N, C-alpha and C positions, 0 to 999 in steps of 0.2 A: 899447359893446363888452362882451361877456360876460366875467364874472370866472372862468368855468370854462374848462378846457382843452377842446379838441376831444374829445368822448367816445371817438372812435376811438383816441385816444392814452392813455386811462386804463388803469391796471394794476388788475386785480381784486384784487391783493394789498393794495391800499390800502383795501379795503373788507372788512375782516375783524375778528373779535373772538373772544375765548375763550368757547366754549359748552360748559360741562361736560355730560357725558352725562346726569347726573341731572336736568338742567333740560329735557330733551326729554320732552314728554308722551307716555307710551306708550299711554294709553287716554283716551277722552273722559271728562269729568266726568258724573256721573249726570244733571244737567240742563243742557241746551244753554246757557241764558241766564244761568247762574251763574258763567261764566268771568269772570276779571278783565278790566277795560277800562281801558287807559291812554289818557287824553284829552290830546292835545297841541294847545293852542289859542294861536296867536300867541306861541309861545315858552314858554308855561307848561304844566306837567305836573300833572295830578290823577289820582288813583286811584279808579276806580269799578268797578261790576259791570255786565256787559253788559246786564242787564235795565234799567239806567238809561239806555241809549243814546238812546231817544226824547227824553228831557229835555235831552240834551247837544247835540242837533242844532239848527242854525239852523231857525227855524220855517218858513222859505220854501224849505227844501232839497228837492231831488229826489234820491232814492236810486235807483241803477241796479244791478240784480242780474243775474248770469249764471245762467240757469236750465238749464245743461247737467246731464246725469245721468251718473254714472260707470257704465261697463259692466264686467261681470265678465270682464276681458280676460286673465286668467292661466289657462292650460290646462295640466294635467299629464297627458301622454300616455305610453304605455308601448311600448317596443321589444318585438319578439318574444322577446328574451332576458329580458325583465322589467325592464330599466333604465328609469328615469324621465327624460323630456325635458320641460322647461318651455318653453312657447310663450307669449310675451307679445304679444298682438295690438296693434299700434300704429296702423296706418291701412290702409284698403282700397286695393287696386290694380286688381282686375278682378273682375267686369265693370263695377263702379262705383267711382269714386274719391270720390264724395261719401258722407258718413256715413249719411244717412237711407236712401237706396236700398240701400246696402251692407248695412245691418242687416236689411232686408226680403228680401234675396236668399235664394233657396231652392236646395237641391241641392248647390251647390259655389261656391267663391269663392277669390280669392287676396288675401292680406294681407301687409303688411310686418310682421315680427315680430322681437323679441329671442328668441334661443334659449339656454336654460340647459342645461348639460351637452351643448352642441352638438358638442364634439370626440368624444364617445362615440357620436354618431349619424352613422354613415358613409353608409349608403345605405338605401333602402327606406322604407316608410311606418311611422308610429307610430300607435297607436290609443288612443282614449279611449271607454270604455263608460259610459253614463249612462242615466238614465230621463227620459222626457219624456211628460207627460200619463199617467203610470202605465204606460207601455210601454217596453220596452228600446230603446235607441238607440245608435248608434255613430258616432263622429267619426274620420275618417282624415286624417292630415296627411302631406304629402310636400314635401320641400324642393326647390325649383326652382332657386334661385340665391342667392348671397350678394351684397349690395349695401351698400357703405359701412358695414360693421359689423353690418348687419341681414341677415335672410334673407327671401326671398319664399317663402311657404308656401301651397301649394294645399290647401284644406280641402274635403272632401266628406263627406256624412253621410246616414244613413238614420234615420228616414223622411225622404225627400228633400223632402217638402212643408213641413218645419219651416223658418221663417225663421231666418237666422243669429243674430238677436237672441235667439231662444228657445234656440238651441243654447248661446249664452254664458250665458244666465240659468240653465240647468239643469246645464251641465257646467263652467262657469268659476268663478273666484275673484276677489274684489275685488283690484285692484292697489294694496295699501297701500304707502306710501312705503318704500323699501328700508331706511332707517335705523331703522324700527320693528322689523325683524328678527324678524317673527312672522307666522304665518298668519292669515288673516282669520277672524272669528267671526260668529255670528249677530247679535251686537250691532253689529258693523261694518256689516253689511248695511243697518242703519237709520241709524247715526250717521255713516258716511262718505258720506252723501248729505245735501244740504240739504233742508229741508221743502218747498221749492218746486221741486225738480228735476223737469224735464219732458221734456227731449229727450236721448235716449241718444246717447253718442258720446265722452265724456271718459275718459281713462285715469288721471286724478287729479282729486280733488275741488277745486272752488273754495272753499278752506277758510275764507275769511273769512265765508262764508255759513253755516257749520255752527253758529254761535252763535245764529242767529235761530230763535225759537220762535213758536208761534201767539200766545202772550201778547204778545211784542214787536211782532208785526205788528198786533195789536189796539190796542196803545198808540200805534203810529205812526198808525193810522187815526183814533184818537180825537183826536190832536193835529193832524190835518189834514196830515201830512207825506206828500208825493207819492212815488209809486214807479213804476218802469218796469223792463222786463225785456228782455234780449237774450240771444243764445246764442253763446258761444265754447267749442268743444270742446277742453278742455285736452289737449295732446299730450305725446308722450314726451319732448320737449325739456325739460319741467319737471324731469326727473330728471337731465339732463345737466350735469355740472359744467363750469365755465369752466376750460379747460386752457391757453388762450393767454396769453402774457405781456402782450399788448395787446388791447383789446377789438376792434380792427379785424380781428383774426385769429379771432374767435369767431363762427361762423355761428349765427344765430338760426333756429329751426325755424318753419315756416309753420303757422298754425292757422286753421281755418275760422270765419268769423263769419256769423251770420244775424241780421238786424235787420228788423223789420216797419216798414212805412210809418208806422203810427200812433206808433211810438216816435220816429222821426225828427221827426214833427210835434210830439210831446210835448217833445222836446229844443229844437226851434226856438221853441216858445211859452214855454218856461221861461227861456231865456236873457234877461237876464244874471244871474238869481238863481242861488244856488249849486247846483251839480251834484256829488254825492258818489258816488264809485264804491264798491260793495261788493266789495272784492277787487281784486287786481292784474289779473286777467283782464278784469273789467269796465272797469277804467281803460284798459288797452291797447286794448280794443275801442272805447271812446268816443273816445280820441285818434286811433285809426286811422280813424274815421269822418271826422274833419277832413281827414286826408291823402288819403283816397279822394275826398272832395268837392273837395279842392284840385286833384287830377289832372283831375277832370271839369270843374271851373270853367275851367281853362286848356286844355281839349280835348286832354289828354295821354293819354286812353284812348279807344279806338274801341269801338263798341257790342258787337262780337262778341269782344272780348278780355276775359279773366278779370280782375276787379278785384283788385289786390293792393297792399298797402303793403310796400315793401322796407325792409330793416333800417336803412339810413342815410338814407332820404328826408328826414326832418326836418332833417338837418344839412347838406343841400346848399343852396347859395345859389339864389335865384330869387324871383320874386314870390309872395306868399301872400295868399289871400283872408281875409275875416273869417269867424268861425265861422258866422254866419248865411248868408253866401254859399256856404260849403262845404256846409252842410246843404241849402240850396235846390238846389244842383247835384246832390246825391244824389237829391232828390225828382224833379227834372226827368229824371234818368236813369231812374228807375223808370217815369215816364210814357212815356219814349221806348221802353223795351223791353217795356212792357205787363205789369208785375208789381207786386205789393204787398209783395214780400219781397226785401230786398237780400241777395245772397250774395257774399261776398268772402273774402279771406284776408289775414293779417297776419304779418309778420316783425318788427314794430316793436320796437326796442330803446330803452327809456327809461333814460337815465343822466344823471348830473350834466352840465349844459350844455343839457339839453332844456328848452324853454319850453312849459308846458302851455297848451292852447287851450280845452279843453272842461271839464275837471275842476278843481274847487276844493278837494276833500277826498277822503279815502280811509279806508275801514275795512279793516283788514288784520291778519293774525297777525304773529308775529315770525319772521323768515326766516333761513335758513342763512348762515353766513359765506361770503364770496366767491361770492355768487350774483347772477344778474341781477335777482332780486326785491329784494335789498338795494340794488342800484344804483338801482332804481326809487324806493324809499323815500328814498334819499339825494338823488335828483333833486327830489323833492317838498319835503322839509323842509330840505335843505342839510346843512352839516356837523353840525347838531344831531342827526343820526341817531345819532351816538355817545352823546350825552346820553340819548336815549330808551332805547337798548339797555342802557346802564350802569344806568339807573334800573330797567328791567325785571329785570335780573339781580340787582340789590340788593334788590328788593322781591318776590322769589319768584314772578315770573311764569313760566308754563309756555310752552315754545317749540315752534315748528313746527306741523305740521298739526292735531294735537289740542290745541294749546296755547291760550293766552289771546289777547286781541284788543287792538287799538288803534284810536282814532279820531284821525286826523291832519287838523288844520285850520290849516295854516300861514298 
């Protein structure tokens, strides 16, 4: 019997700590790999530098990275009267709901957006003038409807042949975390992306990966440490605080996952050697693969139905396959539908009471009090999460997105 309560009955207020404002890193360090690294191994804490990471890893480990790329999702448009309206693009709605084709859409599209200064924007379009390829361009935004605190915004632009990705690159701003309370800079354009970012679609960086440098990757390769990559586009839910008294009342946002067949084969071949997730998004993706495979193994998903892990799926009773059986079920599914790329989504909430299936370790930054990310850390290391955070606070670690890192090997 589990010593943990049902995660649905947890109170987020039990997962808090005092985070002084001066401990929040406002800027990245000059060198990515010079951040501090707290190593937690079987109950023991040591203080290192991130550049030392390769020597701290189990020699037979597989590191799994999230190669999503942050888009310049904040747009500042003007009303005819001159007032500014901020539009924060969250996810595409029409004509495509998938990120990749939505980013290549030309002419017009509809996105779900946060709207800043929305009360001052009554009716009519707002405009944003910019340059693309040295030529003048214009983006027009019209509000179509309000949905659950967001707005559906129809964008149209000239020149119409520009893909929406290029519109955002030229007209948008990086969506830095709200707690930084500053506009993005030229330095952020480089440092708020991982060096391996490849697929545009995230509205927040997978920040555990920001510490990796070419030198660290070279050292990993020299030591023969294996790596793999998947994609989870970090969504707006990462900014949403938990407001519910009990986690059962907190809805997790869905985020898209893309995993190539070769990665599934890589994971299958590597087990049971340690698999270490680089960041909470990689961890949630890896654990979600197990639950997707579990659905397929027990024929709970039909071929033409979208694959999705629901928030509470791991905490519902029922038979569960081995990790190998789950991964093999995913590979069989790819064979059945004739593709080499798994497309799915996940709402998975990992909290104390969760039993990890795929992942044995985690590289991650230090997270906000009363956040779902802190719940995930507590699920992995148990009550000792407080010891880790107390140690980090007492030893001048920098916190949150541009802060220092930890290697958790419970």
